[in-house]
N, C-alpha and C positions, 0 to 999 in steps of 0.2 A: 761379657764373653765367657768368663769362667762359669757363671751360673748356667749358661746355655750348654756348655760342655758337660757339666754335672747332670743336668736334666736329661741330656741325651744318653749319658752313660747309665743312669737309673732306668730310663725307658727301655733301653736295649737289654739290660740285665734282668728285668722283671719276668719276661716270658721264660727265660732260661731257668730262673729260680723256681718258677711255678711248677715245673715238671719234676724237679729234684725232691727228694723226700718220698713220703708215702701218701700225701693228700690226694693224688690223682687215682689211687687204687681203691678197690672195693672194701678193703679191710678184712677180707676173708680169703683163705688160701684155696688154691686149686692145684691139681697135679696135671702136668702136661708131659707126655712122652713123645719124642720125635727125633728126627735126624737133623743135625746142624747142616745147613746148606751155605751159610755165609757167616763169617765172624769178623767183627771190627772191635778189637780189644784195645784198651787204653783209657785215658782220662777224658771226661770225668767218670765214665764207667764204660764197660764193654756192652756191645749190642750184638746179639745173635739173631739170625734168621733161622727159624726151626720149622721144618715140614712135619706136621702132625696130622695124620690121616690126610684129608684133602685140603687142609688149610695151611697157610704160612703165618706163623706168629713171630713177633719181635719180642725177644726175651732180653731184658736188661739184667746183666750180671754185675759183679762188683768192680770197683776200681782195681788197678793192678795190685796194689798192696793188699787189698781185701781178698782177692782171688789167691794170692800167694799165701796169705795167712791161713786160708782154708785148705791149703795143700794142692790147689789147682795149678797146673802148668798150662801155658798157652796151647800146647798140643792136645790137652784134654778137651779143649773147646774148638777144635778144628773141624772144618767141613768133613762130613762123613761119619762123625761120631754120633752114636745114639745115646740119648740121655733123658732122664726124667727130671723135670724142673718143678719144684714146689715153691709157690709164691703167690703174690696177689695180682690179679688181673686189673686192667684199667676199669674204672667205674663207667666209662663210656663203652657200652656193650658192643657197639659197632666196630670198635678197634679190636685187633687181635694182638694185644700188648700185655706183657706181664713183667713184674719185677721179681726175680728169683731170690728166695731166702736160702734155699739149699738145692743142691744138685746131686743126683745119683748117676754114676757111670760105672758099669761093670761091677755092681755090688758094693761100690765104695760111695760113701756119702760125704759131700763137701758142704760144710756149714758156712755160708757167706755171712749170715746174720744170726749167730748162735743165741742172741738175746731175744729173738722173735719166735713166736709160735707158728 
C-alpha cells in the first residue's frame, strides 16, 4: 500500500516539475510590452495575463520572495499596469507563454534573475 501511495505521489508531481525551471523555454530572450489584465501572484510563482497588441500572453514572474528581492510590490504587477517583460518564451510556438527574467515599469528595471542574460 505504501508503494502505491509513493508511486501515485511521484506520478502526480512529475508533470508539475516538468514545467518548472527553464527546460520548457527556447533558451533565447524576447521582449514583450503590454498591459497586465490579470495577476495571480503567489507560490510557486506568479502568473500574469498580459495584452500585447492583439494577443494575450501568460507571463510567469517570480515567487513572492524573488519579486520582493527585485524590488517589486504586488501593486507593480496589478491589472492596468503597462510593462515590458524580457525573458524566454515557450519552445512550443503555439503557446503565448514566457518566463520573465526582468521587468521594466515606468523606466525602472526589476531583475528577477540577475544571474541570467
